[in-house]
VMD Tcl script that draws the C-alpha trace (Angstrom):
set ca {
  {55.16 139.03 89.08}
  {56.64 135.84 87.41}
  {60.17 136.17 86.19}
  {60.85 134.25 83.08}
  {63.90 131.75 83.45}
  {66.10 133.66 81.00}
  {66.02 136.91 82.24}
  {69.23 138.83 83.62}
  {67.73 138.50 87.15}
  {68.23 134.58 87.26}
  {71.37 134.39 85.00}
  {74.52 133.60 86.92}
  {72.37 133.23 90.18}
  {74.27 132.06 93.26}
  {73.35 128.89 95.18}
  {71.00 129.54 98.24}
  {71.74 127.51 101.33}
  {68.77 125.95 103.52}
  {68.57 124.26 106.69}
  {68.76 120.56 106.51}
  {69.47 117.36 108.70}
  {71.76 114.54 108.29}
  {71.00 111.19 109.22}
  {74.16 110.36 111.28}
  {74.60 110.52 115.04}
  {76.03 113.45 116.73}
  {78.79 111.13 118.41}
  {79.79 110.05 115.09}
  {80.32 113.73 113.90}
  {82.41 114.33 117.19}
  {84.77 111.33 116.54}
  {85.50 112.54 113.00}
  {85.92 116.09 114.47}
  {88.52 114.53 117.33}
  {90.34 112.85 114.49}
  {90.62 116.07 112.57}
  {91.69 117.98 115.72}
  {94.48 115.42 116.24}
  {95.81 115.74 112.51}
  {95.71 119.55 112.72}
  {98.01 119.57 115.98}
  {100.36 117.16 114.25}
  {100.51 119.45 111.20}
  {100.60 122.52 113.60}
  {97.54 123.78 111.84}
  {96.54 126.91 113.87}
  {93.53 128.24 111.97}
  {90.77 127.12 109.37}
  {87.80 128.82 108.15}
  {85.59 125.86 109.36}
  {86.38 124.51 112.91}
  {87.01 120.68 113.36}
  {83.46 119.88 113.93}
  {82.11 121.88 110.85}
  {84.87 120.06 108.59}
  {83.79 116.88 109.94}
  {80.02 117.51 109.08}
  {81.08 118.86 105.70}
  {82.73 115.68 104.73}
  {79.78 113.55 106.12}
  {77.13 115.40 104.20}
  {79.45 114.81 101.01}
  {79.64 111.10 101.89}
  {76.02 110.75 102.66}
  {74.11 112.80 100.41}
  {76.71 112.91 97.42}
  {76.07 116.67 97.08}
  {78.55 118.52 94.65}
  {81.18 120.61 96.01}
  {79.50 123.85 94.82}
  {76.46 122.69 96.81}
  {78.60 122.21 99.81}
  {80.39 125.47 99.62}
  {77.19 127.21 99.59}
  {75.84 125.29 102.46}
  {78.78 126.01 104.57}
  {79.83 129.59 103.26}
  {83.13 128.54 101.87}
  {84.26 128.40 98.22}
  {84.11 125.30 96.00}
  {87.89 124.71 96.13}
  {87.83 124.90 99.84}
  {85.20 122.57 100.34}
  {86.96 119.98 98.13}
  {90.28 120.57 99.98}
  {88.30 119.93 103.19}
  {86.58 116.89 102.04}
  {90.00 115.46 100.70}
  {91.74 115.96 103.93}
  {89.18 114.45 105.81}
  {88.91 111.39 103.56}
  {92.76 111.04 104.03}
  {92.47 111.13 107.74}
  {89.79 108.57 107.93}
  {91.19 106.24 105.36}
  {94.49 106.13 107.50}
  {92.36 104.46 110.37}
  {90.90 101.62 108.25}
  {92.32 98.33 109.12}
  {94.72 96.45 106.67}
  {93.94 92.79 105.48}
  {96.00 90.84 108.00}
  {95.11 93.38 110.62}
  {91.44 92.78 109.75}
  {91.95 88.87 109.95}
  {93.56 88.92 113.32}
  {92.04 86.58 115.70}
  {90.61 84.33 112.90}
  {91.83 80.78 112.63}
  {90.99 77.11 111.89}
  {87.17 76.52 112.33}
  {86.22 80.02 111.62}
  {84.85 81.33 108.11}
  {84.27 84.55 106.66}
  {82.26 85.77 103.43}
  {84.04 87.10 100.45}
  {82.23 88.81 97.68}
  {82.59 91.50 95.41}
  {80.32 94.66 94.03}
  {80.61 97.43 91.28}
  {80.88 101.03 92.21}
  {79.22 102.82 89.51}
  {81.19 105.76 88.03}
  {80.59 108.34 85.13}
  {82.69 106.96 82.07}
  {82.22 106.89 78.23}
  {81.86 103.62 76.36}
  {85.53 104.05 75.06}
  {86.79 103.53 78.50}
  {86.91 99.78 78.18}
  {89.05 98.92 81.38}
  {85.95 100.36 83.53}
  {83.31 98.38 81.77}
  {81.93 95.49 83.25}
  {80.39 92.91 80.97}
  {78.58 91.42 84.04}
  {76.73 94.52 84.97}
  {76.73 96.13 81.58}
  {77.88 99.28 83.15}
  {80.90 101.26 84.08}
  {82.58 101.15 87.46}
  {85.12 99.97 89.96}
  {85.21 96.56 91.41}
  {85.44 96.35 95.41}
  {86.10 93.05 97.37}
  {85.01 92.60 100.90}
  {85.52 90.07 103.78}
  {82.81 89.99 105.99}
  {81.89 88.03 109.22}
  {79.25 85.26 109.30}
  {76.80 87.89 110.44}
  {77.74 90.34 107.41}
  {79.58 92.55 109.31}
  {82.50 94.05 106.97}
  {86.06 93.17 108.23}
  {87.82 94.56 105.19}
  {87.37 96.30 102.04}
  {89.86 96.05 99.00}
  {91.34 98.91 96.95}
  {89.04 99.57 93.82}
  {90.04 98.07 90.69}
  {88.76 98.69 87.11}
  {85.29 97.26 86.55}
  {86.21 94.55 84.11}
  {88.31 92.85 86.69}
  {86.89 89.51 87.52}
  {86.01 88.74 91.12}
  {88.53 85.89 91.44}
  {91.03 87.69 89.75}
  {90.82 90.75 92.31}
  {90.77 88.35 95.23}
  {93.93 86.69 94.25}
  {95.63 90.15 93.42}
  {94.70 91.61 96.73}
  {95.94 88.51 98.72}
  {92.57 87.23 100.04}
  {92.94 83.81 99.20}
  {96.69 83.23 100.40}
  {95.89 85.29 103.49}
  {92.77 83.05 104.42}
  {94.55 79.91 103.46}
  {97.73 80.86 105.60}
  {95.37 81.00 108.64}
  {93.02 77.93 107.34}
  {90.02 80.39 107.50}
  {87.27 78.85 105.17}
  {85.81 81.50 102.66}
  {82.36 81.11 101.45}
  {81.91 82.66 97.92}
  {79.59 82.55 94.88}
  {80.29 81.05 91.63}
  {82.43 83.80 90.44}
  {85.12 82.35 92.73}
  {85.10 78.79 91.32}
  {88.48 77.32 90.65}
  {90.34 79.51 93.58}
  {91.06 76.18 95.54}
  {92.66 76.67 98.91}
  {89.98 77.12 101.61}
  {87.44 78.85 99.21}
  {84.13 77.00 98.83}
  {81.69 77.65 96.06}
  {78.18 76.29 95.14}
  {78.02 73.31 92.82}
  {77.84 74.26 89.33}
  {74.49 72.92 87.30}
  {73.33 71.58 90.45}
  {69.86 70.70 89.17}
  {71.54 67.88 87.18}
  {73.22 66.73 90.33}
  {71.96 64.33 93.26}
  {69.91 65.80 96.02}
  {72.73 66.25 98.52}
  {74.30 68.44 95.96}
  {71.34 70.62 95.95}
  {71.10 70.72 99.57}
  {74.75 71.83 99.94}
  {73.86 74.71 97.70}
  {71.09 75.84 99.60}
  {72.97 75.77 102.85}
  {75.71 77.62 101.24}
  {73.40 80.31 99.76}
  {71.98 80.49 103.36}
  {75.21 80.87 105.11}
  {76.49 83.27 102.37}
  {73.40 85.55 102.14}
  {74.43 87.95 105.30}
  {77.49 88.86 103.19}
  {75.29 91.19 101.03}
  {74.71 93.35 104.25}
  {78.33 94.47 103.98}
  {77.80 96.22 100.64}
  {74.36 97.21 101.70}
  {75.84 99.25 104.60}
  {78.70 100.71 102.27}
  {76.20 101.87 99.77}
  {73.83 103.66 102.61}
  {76.50 106.33 101.86}
  {75.16 107.92 98.71}
  {78.50 108.79 97.17}
  {78.95 104.88 96.65}
  {75.74 104.65 94.44}
  {77.42 106.71 91.77}
  {80.96 108.15 92.23}
  {81.58 111.44 90.48}
  {84.92 111.68 91.58}
  {88.46 110.52 90.09}
  {88.74 106.67 90.01}
  {92.00 106.82 92.12}
  {90.08 108.56 94.68}
  {87.32 105.87 95.11}
  {89.62 103.44 96.99}
  {90.42 106.22 99.79}
  {86.57 107.16 99.91}
  {85.78 103.07 100.54}
  {88.18 103.14 103.35}
  {86.93 106.18 104.90}
  {83.51 104.66 104.84}
  {84.79 101.75 106.33}
  {86.38 103.63 109.34}
  {83.07 105.37 109.91}
  {81.27 102.15 109.95}
  {83.71 100.66 112.63}
  {83.00 103.91 114.55}
  {79.11 103.31 114.49}
  {79.50 99.74 115.72}
  {81.83 100.60 118.50}
  {79.28 103.41 119.56}
}
mol new
graphics top color blue
foreach p $ca { graphics top sphere $p radius 0.5 }
foreach p [lrange $ca 0 end-1] q [lrange $ca 1 end] { graphics top cylinder $p $q radius 0.2 }
display resetview
């Protein structure tokens, strides 16, 4: 018998959990679980409804699949509010292990180069929220800067700023330009960073009207800078970064938490 969707039998129905898999390594879940275990010891937390491993898995499911907290709660047998608290606590623990700007540049000096770029993390906002509207992307979002190695491995992610923030303004505000100048580290960046000066190198503007050696410089510059796109590609393999539904103040911590997970994946 087919039950119509508007019958009392389907009104207010609970979410039904089902078996699923997560495309992360078991070692990564265990590593996050150990960080949570140390956190609980430091806070003298003796009991939780979920153990450290389950809490780590809960947070990774949220980050990897961008499931809602009601879906997470149903899948792990806890309330929506508890799921939010557990994920929030895990993000705080992971973000605390993310390197700062000066720590990320340790070991680099004259003769080295890095790639600097920016991306937009999409968010749900209405048109009236002008600070978050990016004219470049024609979308609402948060601006995040990255410093990457020549092979595209991310060294550092910035805190998130409103989407209308220009990439050059963000790079200066975060101290990227000055930090690299102090160490005489060469920065390869796109045209959005023109005028930065210091050790920043950008393509020539309107190179088609310039001599052949200018065009060759731009081709070589683009080839060396291309691997930097991998840093944001790795960040956005975590679905929560494809379209964030959380508070804009929480996005920075989420980015730092994911960076910690990426570092753990490399070391593993």
